[in-house]
N, C-alpha and C positions, 0 to 999 in steps of 0.2 A: 506701695500699700498704704491705706487710711488708717489713721491710728483710731482707737476706740472712740475719742471724743468726737473725731470728725465723722465716724460712722452713726453716732448718734444725732450729730447736729443734721447732717444729711436725713436721716430717718424723719426726723422732727418736721424738717423743710419739705420733705416729699409728702408727709401725712396733711400737712397745711396745703400744699398745691393741689393736692388730691380732694380736699375739703373744699377748695375755691372752685374746682371743676365741677363737682356736683352741686355746689350753690348757683354757679352760673347756669349750668343744664336746667337746674328747677327753674330759675328765672325765665329762660326760653321756652319750657314747658309752658308756665302760666302764661306767657304772651302767645304760645301757639293755640291753647285751649280757650282762652278768652271767656272763662266761665269763674266766677267768684266762688263756687262750692269747689270746683277743682283745683284752683289756686289756692284755697284753704286748706284742702288735702294735702297737698304739695307742701305747703308752709308747715303744717303739722308732722310730716315726717320729717323736714329737716329740723325741727324742734327735737328730735330724738337723736337726729344724727349728729348735730352740732356738739352737744356735751358729751357725746363717746369720742369724737376725735380730740376735744380738749382734755379729756382724761388720758387717753393714749399719749398725747404729745406730753403731757405733765408728767406721767409716769416716766416715759423716756427721759425727761429731763432730771427727775430725780434719780434715775439709774445714773446718769451722767456726773451728777453731782456727789453721789454716794460716797466717793473717796475722798472728797475735798471739802465737804461741810459736815459739821457736828452733828451727831444723831437728834440732838435736841431742834437742831434747825431744820433737819429734812422732816421732822414730825409737824414742826408749825407750818412749814411749805405744804405739807399734805394736807393738813387741817385747813388752811387757806384755800386751796382748791376745792375740799369738800364745802366749805361755807359759801364759796360762789356758786356752787353746784345747788346747794340749799336755798340760797336766796333767790337764785332764778327760778325756783319752783314756786315760790310763794308770790 
């Protein structure tokens, strides 16, 4: 039976693999359609998808660290994730 930590690591890895599969499929669709406007729309959809995956994986990581890292460090890590998202929008 997997430990809680192993489950979290597996979940994080599976979300990243899913993300990679979506990105690869999007790239193939861009090549399939051979149109700049369609490729741009696909890229825009990925722009929404990518940060969502990052937040989900980060939350899983925070949950895994919750028992071993102090509350103040967890807050700093969460703030760092939010700053990354904020900086990527501007």
